[in-house]
Every structure is written in structure tokens, then in C-alpha cells.
N, C-alpha and C positions, 0 to 999 in steps of 0.2 A: 163585108170585111171580116178578115179573120182576127179574132180576139183570143189570145192564149193566156192561161194562167200557169205559172210554173213555180213549184215551191222549191226552196233552197237553190236559188239560181245564180248565185255569184261565183261559184266554184265548180270545178269538175265537170261532171256530165250535165248538171243543170245550166252551167254557163255555156257549154257548147251548144246545147239545145236552144237556149234563148238566142244565141248569135245566128244559129241556122234559121230559126223562125223569123228573126228580124230581116234576114236577107231575103225571105220569102215574102216580106211585106206585112207580116202579122203584127198588130199592136200587142204589147206584152204587159202583164201584171206579174211582177217578180217579188219574191220576199227573201229575206235573210234575217239573221239576228244581229248583223252588223250594219249600222247605218252608213258608216264610211264606205264600206265595200259596195253597198247599194248606189250611193251617190256616184262613185267612180265608174261603176258598171253602167249606170243610166247614161252618162256622158259618152262612154265608149259605144253604146248601142245607137245613141243619137248621130254619132259620126258614121257609123256603118250604114244606118238608113235614116236620114233626117225626116222622112215622110211618116214614120210610125210614131204612135203614142207609147210611152213607157210609163206605167205607174209602179212605184216602189213602196214596199211597206216592211217596216221592222217587225218581224213576226217570229214568235217562238212557236213552232209547229207542234210541240208537245202539249200546248195548251189549247183546248177545244174552242174556247171563246175567241182567242186571237186568230185561229184559222177561219172561224166564221166571220169575224170582222174583216179579215183580209179579203175573203170571198165577196162580201157585200160591197166593200170599197171597190174592188176591182170591177164589179158589175156597174157600179155607179160611175166610175171614171171612163170605162171603155164601151159600155153597152153589153149586149148579150155575149156571153162567153161560150165559144164553141170548140175550144181545144183545152184540155186539162192534162198537164203533165205532172203526175205524182212522182216527184224526184226525191224528196227529202227522206233521209234515212240515217240511221246510226249503227255503228259496229262496235261491239266490245269483244276483245279477245279473251274469251273465258268459257269454261264448261258451265252448264246450268247448275251443277252442284257447288262450283265455286263462285257463282254470281253474288254480288252484293244484294241487300234486301230491296233496293230501289230499281234494279236492272230490269225485271220483268215489266213493270208498269211503264217505265220510261221507253223501252223498246216497242211495247204495243202502242203507246200513244204516237210516237214518231213514225214507226215503220208501217203501221196499219191505220191508226186513228185519223191522221190528216187526210189520207185518201178516202176514208170512209165518210168523213164529214164534208169533204168537197163534193163527193158523189151525192150525198143527201141534199146539199144545197143546190146543185146545179142539174141534177138528174132529170127531174120532172120538167124543167124548162127546156132541156134538150129534147125530151120526148115531145113537147108541144111544138118544138120547131122542127122536129123530124130531121135533125141533123146534128152533128157533133162527133168529136173523136176524143176518147180518153186513153191516155198512156200511163202505164204504171211501171216504174223501174223496179223490177224484182231482182233476182240474183240466181246464179247456178245453185246457191245454197238452198233455194226453194225446191229443187228437184234432187240434189245430192247434198244432204246436210253435212255440216262441218263440225267435228267433235270439238274443236277449239273455239267455235262460235255457236254455242247451243241456242241461246234465246234469239239470236239474230236469224239462224236458220228457221226457228219456229215462226217468227213473225214475218219472214219472207215467204215462207209456205202460205201463211194466212193471206198475205198480199196477193199472191198468185191466185189463191182461192177466191178472194174478193173480186179479182179481175174476171174470173170465170162467171161468177154470179152476176157481175155488172153486164157482162156480154149477153148472158141469158135473158135478163131483164130488158136490155136495150135493143137486142137484135130485131124484134118485131117493129120497131119504130125507126129503123134506118141510122141508129147512132152506132158508131164503131168503137170497139174496145180492144186495145192491143197490149199484151204483157210484153215487156222487154226483159230478156233473161240474159244478162252479161256475166261473163266470167271475170278473170283478173283484169281490171281496168286501171290504167295509170291516172290516179287522182291523188288529192292530198292525203288520202288515207294511207298511202305508202310512204309518206314523208319520213325521212330518216332511216329508211330501209334500204338495203343494197339489192336493188332490183334492176333488170334491164329493160328499159322502156320499149326498145325495138321489139321485144318478145311479148308484149302486152297489148290488149286493146286500148285504143286511144278514146277519150271522151268524144272526139269528133266522128269516130265510127259509130257511136251510139246515136249521135245527132243525125248523121246521114241515114241510118236505118229508120229513125223516126220520120224524117222528112220524106223518105221514099214510100213508107207505108201511108202516110198522110196524103200524098199526091196520087195515089191510085185511083182508079175510076169509082164512081159511086156504088157500084155492085160489088167491089172487092173489099173484103175485110181481112186484114193480117191478124190473125188471133194471137200468135206468139212469135217472137223473134229470139232465137237462142244464138248468142255469139260467144265463141270461146277463143282463147289465144291460140295462134297457129302451132306454137310449140308446147301447148298443154298448159294446165293450170299452174299458177305459182303459189 
């Protein structure tokens, strides 16, 4: 049975990914900071596929202990976790020189720390099982830094680096690791801005790419998926 854990799963890419895995018959452990959003989404997922289990947790992924508690509860509720989707992230429109004093640590905790803690919690178990797939939602900012998103770029660089290290450690054991590197994607981050949705990547595109990589043969590991808007970055 497929058991997937997805951080920040009620909106945007996380939501689309959760729906895609539900359609594939995967049990889901999902988290968000908003309990009402989680309850509503759990019902929606049950309607999509009544056969799956859905565990929800109100979790602030910037807090190490909350991430670890979510991981332990997910394993207790669903059994062995064999899919990890590191989706949670934050973006602040600011250069490093203009960041507030808390920006660095907050971005590190959310954009990097949660993925690191889930890897530490589940990694050796995946090695013992000789199976599993870890996905991390990085960003084109990880390969082309954005001056107006300084610390975001730094932490997405770090997440891509973590993905490469995880792959190096996991490869001898048959555990797959895939970095997803999307460009401008139409999510709530763009709320209130005048953007053309038809010229952007959709969250469902990211979900489709992840499912495609996951369903490949046991001998195939998609290391990185770079997806950019057809009309260029916004």
C-alpha cells in the first residue's frame, strides 16, 4: 500500500499533489496550519477516493518538534511511509540587505528544516525497506537567484543541495529522490497580482510531473524536473 506524507497540502501545489496521489490510491498524511482547511480538504479527498485513509495534522512546519510529531503520528496512523513530498515553503519579497531580523531563520526552518527533519525521521526506515520516493519542491530560484527574493533563493539552493545529498545517500538502497524545479506557478502566492493564469504553470502540472516520475519502473529515477512557463518567467 502506498502511504504518502505531504507538507502544506491544503493549497496550491500541495493540494494538487495530494489529489493526484488520492486518485492513485495512496493513503495520505497531510498538514497545514489551518484546521478548518484540513477538515474541508479531508472530506474532499474522501469524496475523490473513499477507499483511502487520510490523516490530518495542524502543524507549523517552522517548528522542529511539530514536524517530528506529525511524522510520528502519520506513521502510527498509516503504517510505513514510502512517499515524502516536501512541499512547504515561504517566500518574502525582499533583498537580503532589506530583510527583517527574523527572515533568515524563518526561511531556513520552513524551506529547508522541515525537509531535513522528515528525511532524518524516515530515511533509515526507507533504506531498511529498500524502497521509497522523496520529492522536494524547489524553485528556479535555486538555479537562477532572484535579487528581490534573496533569502528565498538561498534556501531553495540549499533544498536542491539537500535533494542531491539525499539521492547520493539513498541511491545504493533503491530509494528514489526527485527535485522538482518549477518556474512561475499559479498559486495563492500571486493573490492580488495582475497575472495571466494561461501563461503560467498550474499546480496540476506539478502534480502530473510527480505522478509520472513516481510511476516509472523500479530501475528509473528521475533526478530533477525543471518546468518553466511556455512564455517565460513572470
